[in-house]
Backbone as ProteinMPNN parsed JSONL, in Angstrom:
{"seq_chain_A": "MMKWMKLSRVNNGLLVLIVLINGYIILAPFLPVATFWWENRGGTKQRQLTAAIHAPAEPKPAAKAAKPVTPQPNHVIIPAMLLDQPILDGPVRDTYSILAKGIWRWPNGSTPDKGGNTILIGHRFTYTQPKGVLYYLNKVQIGNEIGVVWNNKSFTYKVTSINEVPPNDTAIEDNTTDARLTIFTCTPLWLPKDRLVVVAELEGNT", "coords_chain_A": {"N_chain_A": [[27.568, 39.224, 113.537], [28.039, 41.387, 115.326], [30.728, 41.184, 115.47], [31.492, 41.717, 112.885], [30.662, 44.474, 112.752], [32.458, 45.644, 114.568], [34.853, 45.211, 113.255], [34.456, 46.722, 111.043], [34.363, 49.342, 112.163], [36.941, 49.538, 113.052], [38.34, 49.395, 110.643], [37.334, 51.695, 109.366], [38.373, 53.584, 111.175], [41.096, 53.248, 110.765], [41.296, 54.025, 108.055], [40.614, 56.766, 108.232], [42.867, 57.615, 109.804], [44.889, 57.028, 107.947], [44.291, 58.866, 105.9], [44.631, 61.282, 107.26], [47.368, 61.203, 107.922], [48.523, 61.077, 105.392], [47.603, 63.481, 104.434], [49.004, 65.286, 106.061], [51.663, 64.688, 105.262], [51.628, 65.637, 102.645], [50.903, 68.386, 102.928], [52.509, 69.51, 104.927], [55.162, 70.528, 104.076], [54.359, 73.0, 103.071], [52.982, 74.528, 104.92], [54.374, 76.525, 106.533], [54.396, 78.754, 104.851], [52.049, 80.231, 105.252], [52.519, 81.095, 107.828], [54.661, 82.823, 107.413], [53.499, 84.926, 106.002], [51.675, 85.879, 107.906], [53.432, 86.732, 109.979], [54.778, 88.785, 108.72], [52.939, 90.726, 108.03], [52.016, 93.725, 106.655], [54.656, 94.377, 106.451], [56.116, 95.103, 108.686], [57.879, 93.649, 110.5], [60.018, 93.012, 108.744], [61.017, 95.534, 108.198], [61.9, 96.27, 110.75], [63.935, 94.381, 111.205], [65.779, 95.124, 109.147], [66.511, 97.628, 110.011], [67.754, 96.767, 112.318], [70.106, 95.587, 111.394], [71.783, 97.725, 110.865], [72.206, 98.833, 113.273], [74.26, 99.554, 116.098], [76.361, 96.883, 117.216], [77.02, 96.611, 119.897], [75.622, 98.584, 122.164], [76.637, 101.81, 123.378], [77.359, 102.254, 126.748], [75.605, 104.4, 129.134], [76.992, 107.323, 130.767], [76.854, 107.05, 133.514], [76.214, 104.389, 133.988], [74.34, 101.842, 135.622], [74.968, 99.156, 135.444], [77.257, 97.07, 133.548], [77.171, 96.73, 129.926], [75.631, 93.908, 128.537], [77.242, 91.566, 126.517], [76.252, 90.81, 123.155], [75.099, 87.708, 121.818], [76.605, 85.818, 119.17], [75.045, 86.285, 116.061], [72.82, 86.013, 113.213], [71.185, 88.131, 110.854], [68.583, 88.241, 108.623], [66.632, 90.117, 106.86], [64.897, 89.594, 104.661], [64.045, 87.07, 105.105], [62.813, 87.242, 107.511], [64.392, 86.662, 109.676], [66.296, 86.283, 112.595], [68.667, 84.91, 114.241], [70.633, 82.981, 116.546], [74.041, 82.054, 116.024], [75.363, 78.978, 115.914], [78.198, 77.094, 117.222], [80.366, 74.342, 116.776], [81.881, 70.997, 116.669], [82.477, 68.973, 113.664], [81.717, 66.377, 114.095], [79.403, 66.609, 115.583], [77.45, 67.369, 113.912], [74.658, 66.692, 113.193], [73.21, 66.876, 115.635], [73.641, 69.611, 116.254], [72.566, 70.946, 114.021], [69.906, 70.375, 114.396], [69.205, 72.242, 116.291], [69.552, 74.748, 115.202], [71.157, 77.327, 113.331], [74.29, 76.611, 111.998], [77.686, 77.253, 112.201], [80.027, 76.414, 109.851], [82.772, 74.701, 110.831], [85.163, 74.406, 109.473], [85.29, 76.593, 107.91], [85.686, 80.213, 107.687], [85.563, 83.103, 109.885], [83.568, 86.067, 110.374], [85.21, 88.181, 111.38], [87.723, 87.516, 110.484], [87.85, 87.611, 107.844], [87.823, 86.075, 104.496], [85.875, 82.983, 103.762], [82.933, 82.807, 105.379], [80.849, 80.324, 106.543], [77.525, 79.34, 106.729], [75.05, 76.951, 107.83], [71.893, 75.325, 107.697], [68.879, 73.501, 108.495], [66.199, 73.286, 106.176], [63.718, 72.086, 105.928], [62.059, 69.653, 107.778], [60.048, 66.766, 108.606], [59.513, 66.549, 111.227], [59.992, 69.107, 112.087], [58.586, 71.283, 110.439], [58.972, 74.007, 109.705], [61.901, 74.732, 109.132], [65.042, 76.332, 110.201], [66.141, 77.664, 108.068], [64.062, 77.792, 106.259], [62.825, 79.821, 104.708], [64.794, 80.6, 102.912], [64.671, 80.706, 100.152], [63.395, 83.045, 99.66], [65.253, 85.069, 99.679], [66.855, 87.614, 97.774], [69.028, 88.704, 95.121], [71.051, 91.451, 95.973], [69.789, 91.92, 98.4], [70.286, 92.73, 101.886], [72.296, 91.308, 104.47], [72.988, 90.848, 107.867], [75.51, 90.249, 110.242], [76.312, 89.641, 113.595], [79.208, 89.404, 115.279], [81.323, 88.474, 117.716], [80.718, 90.891, 119.128], [80.861, 92.796, 117.166], [79.438, 94.368, 114.272], [78.678, 93.146, 111.065], [78.042, 93.83, 107.767], [76.576, 92.483, 104.903], [76.071, 92.034, 101.312], [73.898, 90.321, 99.184], [75.103, 88.581, 96.491], [75.029, 86.406, 94.728], [72.88, 83.613, 93.902], [72.35, 80.268, 93.839], [71.611, 76.83, 92.83], [73.169, 73.792, 93.665], [74.61, 70.543, 93.309], [74.888, 68.167, 96.038], [77.483, 67.177, 96.165], [79.123, 69.17, 95.41], [81.579, 70.641, 96.613], [82.913, 73.033, 96.398], [81.698, 75.292, 97.325], [82.367, 75.477, 99.831], [85.026, 76.183, 100.016], [87.799, 78.178, 100.996], [88.174, 81.74, 100.575], [89.654, 84.592, 99.011], [88.441, 87.01, 99.254], [86.266, 88.705, 101.571], [83.43, 86.992, 102.53], [80.072, 85.771, 102.903], [78.641, 82.639, 103.056], [75.695, 80.906, 102.752], [73.785, 77.992, 103.049], [71.353, 75.441, 102.358], [69.267, 72.515, 102.159], [67.417, 71.661, 99.17], [64.89, 70.745, 96.703], [61.957, 71.452, 98.828], [60.367, 69.032, 99.151], [61.903, 67.009, 98.113], [64.842, 66.832, 98.922], [67.383, 67.011, 97.193], [69.408, 68.659, 96.291], [71.399, 71.632, 96.943], [70.559, 74.803, 98.099], [72.133, 77.771, 97.56], [73.277, 80.737, 98.953], [75.24, 83.576, 98.406], [77.007, 86.176, 99.75], [78.638, 89.317, 99.754], [81.026, 91.096, 101.776], [80.213, 94.335, 102.976], [80.728, 96.171, 104.883], [81.827, 96.989, 108.287], [81.266, 97.474, 111.793]], "CA_chain_A": [[27.182, 40.565, 113.142], [28.699, 42.352, 116.176], [32.186, 41.144, 115.147], [31.622, 42.471, 111.614], [30.564, 45.876, 112.988], [33.694, 46.092, 115.172], [35.902, 45.225, 112.225], [34.123, 47.877, 110.163], [34.791, 50.527, 112.839], [38.434, 49.586, 112.986], [38.728, 49.757, 109.256], [37.043, 53.154, 109.181], [39.329, 54.352, 111.857], [42.416, 53.175, 110.028], [41.157, 54.84, 106.86], [40.743, 58.156, 108.65], [44.188, 57.83, 110.166], [45.787, 57.04, 106.74], [44.035, 60.077, 105.212], [45.245, 62.358, 108.018], [48.848, 61.103, 107.765], [48.846, 61.483, 103.973], [47.375, 64.994, 104.278], [50.091, 65.953, 106.701], [52.838, 64.553, 104.459], [51.48, 66.491, 101.497], [50.713, 69.756, 103.276], [53.503, 70.027, 105.888], [56.153, 71.375, 103.47], [53.906, 74.343, 102.605], [52.322, 75.2, 105.963], [55.007, 77.735, 107.013], [54.051, 79.92, 104.026], [51.012, 81.05, 105.899], [53.175, 81.727, 108.934], [55.486, 83.963, 106.906], [52.547, 86.01, 105.621], [51.151, 86.426, 109.145], [54.507, 87.4, 110.721], [55.278, 90.009, 108.094], [51.826, 91.448, 107.542], [52.357, 95.109, 106.627], [56.093, 94.572, 106.279], [56.715, 95.747, 109.926], [59.002, 92.879, 110.99], [61.096, 93.165, 107.81], [61.673, 96.899, 108.42], [62.61, 96.23, 112.047], [65.199, 93.628, 111.0], [66.615, 95.926, 108.26], [67.1, 98.631, 110.932], [68.656, 96.147, 113.261], [71.419, 95.366, 110.668], [72.639, 98.96, 110.902], [72.316, 99.294, 114.679], [75.525, 99.184, 116.716], [76.319, 95.614, 117.866], [77.158, 96.816, 121.378], [75.327, 100.002, 122.517], [77.557, 102.431, 124.373], [76.645, 102.487, 128.015], [75.545, 105.788, 129.599], [78.144, 107.759, 131.538], [76.805, 106.537, 134.849], [75.367, 103.181, 133.936], [74.335, 101.075, 136.863], [75.665, 97.859, 135.227], [77.859, 96.942, 132.313], [76.356, 96.208, 128.895], [75.762, 92.516, 128.342], [77.584, 91.293, 125.106], [75.297, 90.044, 122.411], [75.583, 86.45, 121.242], [76.823, 85.845, 117.74], [73.822, 85.975, 115.416], [72.742, 86.415, 111.863], [69.925, 88.829, 110.609], [68.252, 88.239, 107.233], [65.297, 90.681, 106.811], [64.073, 88.994, 103.644], [63.559, 85.829, 105.681], [62.284, 87.538, 108.827], [65.256, 85.83, 110.485], [67.289, 86.799, 113.542], [68.937, 83.692, 114.902], [71.957, 82.741, 116.968], [74.928, 81.226, 115.169], [75.976, 77.899, 116.756], [79.488, 76.548, 116.854], [80.565, 72.963, 117.299], [82.71, 70.178, 115.76], [81.824, 68.281, 112.55], [81.112, 65.122, 114.629], [78.135, 66.926, 116.212], [76.668, 68.048, 112.878], [73.249, 66.419, 113.267], [72.658, 67.416, 116.825], [73.756, 71.074, 116.182], [71.627, 71.427, 112.992], [68.619, 70.243, 115.006], [69.037, 73.357, 117.181], [69.53, 76.056, 114.516], [72.112, 77.643, 112.263], [75.579, 76.159, 112.406], [78.862, 77.766, 111.403], [80.864, 75.272, 109.335], [83.992, 74.941, 111.544], [86.34, 74.509, 108.562], [85.255, 77.839, 107.209], [86.29, 81.342, 108.372], [84.627, 83.839, 110.714], [83.488, 87.407, 109.836], [86.319, 89.07, 111.766], [88.977, 87.076, 109.874], [87.716, 87.633, 106.305], [87.568, 84.732, 103.873], [84.549, 82.507, 103.536], [82.222, 82.313, 106.55], [79.78, 79.394, 105.976], [76.442, 78.996, 107.717], [74.277, 75.898, 107.34], [70.784, 74.993, 108.515], [67.799, 72.815, 107.885], [65.109, 74.007, 105.532], [62.452, 71.424, 106.201], [61.965, 68.254, 108.171], [58.656, 66.547, 108.988], [59.351, 66.815, 112.684], [60.118, 70.541, 112.278], [58.315, 71.779, 109.063], [59.579, 75.328, 109.501], [63.346, 74.725, 109.522], [65.558, 77.656, 110.42], [66.381, 78.294, 106.724], [62.944, 77.47, 105.387], [62.546, 80.898, 103.768], [65.995, 81.091, 102.168], [64.339, 80.9, 98.8], [62.877, 84.391, 99.512], [66.312, 86.016, 99.548], [67.16, 88.03, 96.395], [70.313, 89.423, 94.897], [71.024, 92.847, 96.417], [69.377, 92.008, 99.823], [71.246, 92.866, 102.933], [72.351, 90.383, 105.563], [73.792, 91.303, 108.926], [76.042, 89.285, 111.241], [76.996, 90.215, 114.772], [80.231, 88.442, 115.627], [82.212, 89.031, 118.802], [80.257, 92.22, 119.462], [80.941, 93.683, 115.981], [78.452, 94.227, 113.257], [79.207, 93.013, 109.699], [76.972, 93.896, 106.77], [76.848, 91.812, 103.628], [75.048, 92.193, 100.284], [73.786, 89.176, 98.36], [75.642, 88.762, 95.105], [74.597, 85.265, 93.86], [71.986, 82.592, 94.439], [72.448, 79.088, 93.022], [71.415, 75.477, 93.299], [74.219, 72.957, 93.349], [74.512, 69.202, 93.902], [75.528, 68.007, 97.29], [78.925, 66.845, 96.08], [79.84, 70.366, 95.028], [82.181, 71.177, 97.82], [83.587, 74.273, 96.091], [81.06, 76.358, 98.059], [82.956, 75.495, 101.183], [86.385, 76.612, 99.903], [88.153, 79.508, 101.538], [88.228, 82.736, 99.512], [90.55, 85.784, 99.311], [87.582, 88.114, 99.566], [85.381, 88.449, 102.729], [82.119, 86.715, 102.072], [79.197, 84.931, 103.716], [77.962, 81.571, 102.278], [74.616, 80.267, 103.516], [73.158, 76.991, 102.24], [70.388, 74.513, 102.874], [68.731, 71.537, 101.183], [66.296, 72.065, 98.306], [63.654, 71.416, 97.083], [61.363, 71.049, 100.106], [59.82, 67.683, 99.25], [62.86, 66.061, 97.664], [66.073, 67.623, 99.108], [68.521, 66.37, 96.511], [70.356, 69.692, 96.025], [71.656, 72.699, 97.961], [70.285, 76.192, 97.725], [73.277, 78.484, 98.102], [73.27, 82.205, 98.895], [76.562, 84.125, 98.699], [76.964, 87.664, 99.992], [79.937, 89.935, 99.945], [81.06, 92.039, 102.922], [80.084, 95.694, 102.553], [81.354, 96.989, 105.844], [81.639, 96.48, 109.653], [81.396, 98.496, 112.834]], "C_chain_A": [[27.922, 41.607, 113.935], [30.202, 42.378, 115.755], [32.393, 41.897, 113.853], [31.606, 44.012, 111.884], [31.842, 46.435, 113.642], [34.855, 46.23, 114.199], [35.702, 46.479, 111.329], [34.612, 49.175, 110.787], [36.325, 50.681, 112.877], [38.932, 49.909, 111.609], [38.528, 51.231, 108.947], [38.042, 54.026, 109.876], [40.699, 54.414, 111.281], [42.398, 54.052, 108.766], [41.288, 56.318, 107.188], [42.169, 58.5, 109.006], [45.159, 57.912, 108.938], [45.539, 58.381, 106.001], [44.714, 61.27, 105.92], [46.751, 62.374, 107.853], [49.219, 61.533, 106.392], [48.661, 62.98, 103.772], [48.534, 65.705, 104.886], [51.375, 65.894, 105.884], [52.756, 65.449, 103.247], [51.537, 68.018, 101.865], [51.829, 70.373, 104.098], [54.582, 70.89, 105.226], [55.669, 72.791, 103.226], [53.157, 75.099, 103.688], [52.99, 76.459, 106.429], [54.827, 78.924, 106.088], [53.064, 80.836, 104.616], [51.61, 81.798, 107.101], [54.005, 83.008, 108.521], [54.675, 85.179, 106.679], [52.111, 86.706, 106.91], [52.247, 87.247, 109.95], [54.938, 88.709, 110.101], [54.152, 90.852, 107.537], [52.134, 92.959, 107.688], [53.908, 95.435, 106.514], [56.836, 95.095, 107.516], [57.967, 94.961, 110.338], [60.282, 93.059, 110.052], [61.806, 94.474, 107.957], [62.443, 96.91, 109.717], [63.983, 95.542, 111.903], [66.227, 94.401, 110.15], [67.304, 96.959, 109.143], [68.102, 98.013, 111.913], [70.107, 95.814, 112.655], [72.361, 96.522, 110.897], [72.771, 99.52, 112.295], [73.693, 98.835, 115.265], [75.392, 97.768, 117.401], [76.284, 95.701, 119.383], [76.847, 98.257, 121.767], [76.341, 100.543, 123.564], [76.764, 102.714, 125.636], [76.601, 103.964, 128.4], [76.712, 106.092, 130.536], [78.066, 107.184, 132.935], [75.841, 105.316, 134.848], [75.51, 102.366, 135.186], [75.051, 99.684, 136.714], [76.266, 97.868, 133.853], [76.939, 96.399, 131.269], [76.627, 94.761, 128.642], [76.12, 92.268, 126.85], [76.478, 90.472, 124.456], [75.881, 88.697, 121.956], [75.761, 86.611, 119.732], [75.487, 85.465, 117.052], [73.764, 86.46, 114.012], [71.248, 87.019, 111.645], [69.682, 88.816, 109.129], [66.832, 88.754, 107.12], [64.348, 89.966, 105.786], [63.447, 87.702, 104.133], [62.844, 86.023, 106.997], [63.087, 86.756, 109.849], [66.183, 86.605, 111.318], [67.562, 85.652, 114.494], [70.37, 83.588, 115.431], [72.768, 81.884, 116.043], [75.601, 80.21, 116.197], [77.292, 77.457, 116.301], [79.53, 75.16, 117.438], [81.328, 72.13, 116.208], [81.864, 69.409, 114.735], [81.136, 67.05, 113.113], [79.75, 65.338, 115.217], [77.168, 67.598, 115.199], [75.154, 67.932, 113.068], [72.616, 67.041, 114.502], [72.68, 69.032, 116.837], [72.673, 71.606, 115.214], [70.161, 71.294, 113.584], [68.237, 71.412, 115.891], [68.951, 74.638, 116.448], [70.563, 76.187, 113.471], [73.509, 77.373, 112.795], [76.615, 76.795, 111.548], [79.797, 76.651, 111.112], [82.265, 75.603, 109.94], [85.271, 74.995, 110.709], [86.33, 75.739, 107.738], [85.897, 78.981, 108.071], [85.266, 81.956, 109.351], [84.603, 85.309, 110.202], [84.641, 88.292, 110.18], [87.646, 88.722, 111.188], [88.942, 87.182, 108.345], [87.535, 86.204, 105.77], [86.117, 84.336, 103.769], [83.914, 82.017, 104.824], [80.997, 81.507, 106.076], [78.798, 79.042, 107.065], [75.503, 77.996, 107.026], [73.082, 75.705, 108.214], [69.775, 74.166, 107.745], [66.785, 73.709, 107.264], [63.752, 73.423, 105.93], [62.715, 70.017, 106.69], [60.565, 68.024, 108.665], [58.48, 66.681, 110.485], [59.417, 68.314, 113.052], [59.886, 71.209, 110.917], [58.971, 73.099, 108.744], [61.033, 75.283, 109.953], [63.862, 76.185, 109.625], [65.808, 78.377, 109.122], [65.232, 77.992, 105.787], [62.711, 78.522, 104.322], [63.766, 81.417, 102.95], [65.727, 81.419, 100.731], [63.778, 82.328, 98.544], [64.002, 85.48, 99.424], [66.618, 86.322, 98.122], [68.426, 88.719, 96.301], [70.077, 90.931, 95.211], [70.435, 92.997, 97.871], [70.57, 92.082, 100.751], [71.175, 91.696, 103.916], [73.317, 90.948, 106.59], [74.248, 90.18, 109.866], [76.658, 90.052, 112.389], [77.939, 89.086, 115.255], [81.168, 89.067, 116.607], [81.949, 90.511, 119.054], [80.569, 93.252, 118.392], [79.94, 93.351, 114.951], [79.108, 94.181, 111.857], [78.019, 92.991, 108.774], [77.389, 93.39, 105.439], [75.718, 92.168, 102.609], [75.104, 90.953, 99.387], [74.178, 89.417, 96.933], [75.307, 87.583, 94.197], [73.768, 84.312, 94.64], [72.001, 81.457, 93.427], [71.964, 77.858, 93.678], [72.5, 74.565, 92.815], [73.959, 71.6, 93.917], [75.285, 69.106, 95.17], [77.003, 67.652, 97.271], [79.73, 68.03, 95.634], [80.384, 71.044, 96.258], [82.914, 72.524, 97.653], [82.952, 75.471, 96.908], [81.656, 76.485, 99.385], [84.419, 75.991, 101.177], [86.576, 77.937, 100.511], [88.341, 80.461, 100.361], [89.181, 83.929, 99.967], [89.616, 86.985, 99.721], [86.689, 87.684, 100.812], [83.941, 88.218, 102.25], [81.36, 85.853, 103.05], [78.514, 83.929, 102.739], [76.937, 80.931, 103.117], [74.01, 79.211, 102.603], [72.33, 76.039, 103.074], [69.954, 73.561, 101.787], [67.551, 72.148, 100.366], [66.119, 70.947, 97.266], [63.024, 70.886, 98.328], [61.026, 69.571, 100.196], [60.817, 66.645, 98.762], [64.251, 66.753, 97.722], [67.26, 66.986, 98.536], [69.608, 67.346, 96.241], [70.572, 70.631, 97.155], [71.291, 74.033, 97.347], [71.35, 77.036, 98.425], [73.183, 79.948, 97.832], [74.664, 82.712, 99.307], [76.428, 85.607, 98.792], [78.351, 88.147, 100.315], [79.916, 90.984, 101.041], [81.081, 93.444, 102.376], [80.801, 96.592, 103.613], [81.147, 96.403, 107.281], [81.872, 97.647, 110.59], [81.72, 97.869, 114.204]], "O_chain_A": [[28.396, 42.596, 113.376], [30.834, 43.433, 115.697], [33.364, 42.642, 113.722], [32.418, 44.751, 111.328], [32.267, 47.547, 113.328], [35.681, 47.14, 114.261], [36.65, 47.162, 110.94], [35.193, 50.019, 110.105], [36.886, 51.77, 112.754], [39.897, 50.659, 111.465], [39.38, 51.909, 108.374], [38.516, 55.029, 109.343], [41.375, 55.442, 111.291], [43.377, 54.733, 108.46], [41.998, 57.046, 106.495], [42.671, 59.543, 108.587], [46.085, 58.723, 108.9], [46.5, 58.978, 105.516], [45.289, 62.145, 105.273], [47.348, 63.434, 107.666], [50.167, 62.303, 106.231], [49.419, 63.645, 103.067], [49.032, 66.662, 104.293], [52.104, 66.881, 105.794], [53.785, 65.994, 102.849], [52.163, 68.806, 101.157], [52.09, 71.572, 104.011], [54.905, 71.937, 105.785], [56.486, 73.71, 103.175], [52.717, 76.22, 103.433], [52.285, 77.426, 106.716], [55.092, 80.046, 106.518], [53.181, 82.057, 104.52], [51.274, 82.952, 107.365], [54.014, 84.044, 109.185], [55.033, 86.292, 107.063], [52.159, 87.931, 107.019], [51.96, 88.309, 110.504], [55.394, 89.624, 110.787], [54.396, 91.645, 106.627], [52.483, 93.399, 108.784], [54.334, 96.59, 106.49], [58.003, 95.478, 107.439], [59.026, 95.564, 110.509], [61.408, 93.225, 110.52], [63.031, 94.548, 107.86], [63.525, 97.492, 109.791], [65.01, 96.022, 112.384], [67.425, 94.327, 110.422], [68.516, 97.156, 109.052], [69.115, 98.609, 112.281], [71.115, 95.784, 113.361], [73.562, 96.344, 111.096], [73.383, 100.571, 112.488], [74.184, 97.771, 114.887], [74.401, 97.516, 118.086], [75.585, 94.937, 120.049], [77.746, 99.096, 121.705], [76.804, 99.84, 124.462], [75.686, 103.307, 125.617], [77.499, 104.713, 128.016], [77.347, 105.167, 131.043], [79.102, 106.853, 133.511], [74.85, 105.247, 135.575], [76.596, 102.203, 135.742], [75.624, 99.138, 137.657], [75.803, 98.646, 133.019], [76.002, 95.676, 131.607], [77.796, 94.39, 128.535], [75.371, 92.718, 125.983], [75.865, 89.596, 125.066], [77.088, 88.606, 121.736], [75.122, 87.46, 119.11], [74.872, 84.459, 117.405], [74.604, 87.272, 113.626], [70.262, 86.496, 112.165], [70.516, 89.345, 108.393], [65.891, 87.972, 107.258], [63.161, 89.778, 106.05], [62.411, 87.286, 103.615], [62.314, 85.062, 107.554], [62.514, 86.232, 110.805], [66.828, 87.526, 110.817], [66.804, 85.426, 115.437], [71.271, 84.098, 114.767], [72.206, 81.049, 115.334], [76.275, 80.591, 117.154], [77.54, 77.426, 115.096], [78.86, 74.833, 118.418], [81.398, 72.504, 115.037], [80.663, 69.223, 114.936], [80.052, 66.702, 112.645], [78.985, 64.384, 115.356], [76.219, 68.285, 115.577], [74.448, 68.94, 113.102], [71.567, 67.677, 114.397], [71.781, 69.654, 117.401], [71.964, 72.564, 115.521], [69.299, 72.1, 113.233], [67.061, 71.571, 116.219], [68.348, 75.582, 116.959], [70.836, 75.219, 112.762], [73.88, 77.829, 113.876], [76.473, 76.882, 110.329], [80.312, 76.005, 112.024], [82.861, 76.63, 109.616], [86.298, 75.527, 111.13], [87.238, 75.955, 106.936], [86.568, 78.703, 109.065], [84.217, 81.362, 109.6], [85.602, 85.737, 109.624], [85.042, 89.106, 109.347], [88.609, 89.474, 111.337], [89.92, 86.868, 107.666], [87.155, 85.281, 106.491], [85.228, 85.185, 103.697], [84.277, 80.955, 105.331], [80.205, 82.005, 105.276], [79.143, 78.538, 108.134], [75.188, 78.13, 105.844], [73.209, 75.903, 109.422], [69.796, 74.123, 106.515], [66.526, 74.799, 107.775], [62.794, 74.139, 106.222], [63.495, 69.275, 106.093], [59.919, 68.972, 109.11], [57.364, 66.911, 110.951], [58.985, 68.738, 114.124], [60.843, 71.66, 110.286], [59.473, 73.296, 107.637], [61.357, 75.75, 111.045], [63.198, 77.127, 109.192], [65.697, 79.602, 109.074], [65.451, 77.943, 104.577], [62.434, 78.192, 103.169], [63.743, 82.513, 102.391], [66.398, 82.255, 100.127], [63.691, 82.772, 97.399], [63.727, 86.644, 99.133], [66.648, 85.408, 97.297], [68.903, 89.285, 97.285], [69.1, 91.553, 94.795], [70.566, 94.056, 98.484], [71.665, 91.594, 100.471], [70.096, 91.158, 104.159], [74.365, 91.478, 106.22], [73.475, 89.294, 110.228], [77.426, 90.992, 112.187], [77.504, 87.983, 115.585], [81.752, 90.113, 116.327], [82.891, 91.293, 119.178], [80.548, 94.452, 118.665], [79.607, 92.183, 114.753], [79.944, 95.015, 111.507], [77.086, 92.214, 108.976], [78.415, 93.796, 104.892], [74.605, 92.539, 102.982], [76.165, 90.568, 98.896], [73.673, 90.314, 96.258], [75.302, 87.754, 92.978], [73.9, 84.187, 95.857], [71.69, 81.68, 92.257], [71.889, 77.78, 94.904], [72.757, 74.55, 91.611], [73.2, 71.457, 94.876], [76.233, 69.861, 95.386], [77.693, 67.817, 98.277], [80.946, 67.907, 95.488], [79.739, 71.901, 96.863], [83.454, 73.078, 98.61], [83.597, 76.496, 97.133], [81.484, 77.512, 100.041], [84.99, 76.196, 102.249], [85.656, 78.753, 100.559], [88.64, 80.015, 99.254], [89.417, 84.159, 101.153], [90.041, 87.861, 100.474], [86.423, 86.503, 101.039], [83.316, 89.096, 101.656], [81.962, 85.26, 103.945], [77.903, 84.326, 101.746], [77.292, 80.419, 104.179], [73.736, 79.523, 101.444], [72.542, 75.847, 104.271], [70.247, 73.781, 100.612], [66.822, 73.02, 100.839], [67.089, 70.255, 96.96], [63.533, 69.905, 98.87], [61.35, 68.918, 101.188], [60.583, 65.458, 98.987], [64.766, 67.2, 96.697], [68.096, 66.458, 99.27], [70.722, 66.899, 95.965], [69.994, 70.459, 98.228], [71.67, 74.344, 96.218], [71.477, 77.043, 99.649], [73.033, 80.388, 96.692], [75.197, 82.359, 100.359], [75.771, 86.223, 97.953], [79.123, 87.505, 101.027], [78.918, 91.681, 101.224], [81.833, 93.753, 101.452], [81.391, 97.619, 103.276], [80.391, 95.448, 107.459], [82.541, 98.63, 110.273], [81.863, 98.587, 115.194]]}, "name": "protein", "num_of_chains": 1, "seq": "MMKWMKLSRVNNGLLVLIVLINGYIILAPFLPVATFWWENRGGTKQRQLTAAIHAPAEPKPAAKAAKPVTPQPNHVIIPAMLLDQPILDGPVRDTYSILAKGIWRWPNGSTPDKGGNTILIGHRFTYTQPKGVLYYLNKVQIGNEIGVVWNNKSFTYKVTSINEVPPNDTAIEDNTTDARLTIFTCTPLWLPKDRLVVVAELEGNT"}
């Protein structure tokens, strides 16, 4: 009888564990939605990031500044996503380790100061990090502004197209004659078989 009771407890414990794991697998892709709502309640953060796009990349120091202005790291600002993140550089061989840290600039693409096609890539969702750096990329709409600070200069882009393409569509990585920003991540959340691609054209720089 005692042996049966112990087995029963073990079985019940395993059942609870299985329910919890399955619940996490089902809910994890959607948990960051609540985070987005909380972070942007009242729209304050979105307005702050929009203002940051148009702020000078490197503020002019006062006439008698005690110390020089520290250069800002290269970063991208996307108000629609509540995103202000550093842009990481590194070789293709380090793709997985870099993407685990944030947004990666595709090294075979261009950079904002050189024109052409600047390409940024990031995770949208992983079970170890449900809120990937580009989790909210689906909230970006045509006409939204995106800011990039690159080598202490500000570049402002406007979103012109949003598409889903298969992973073998490498045309999104091609260089272009126009100055543009291409940002992509995997989609959909629970079955990342395609790429969600946002393209924005350069509007100006300071």
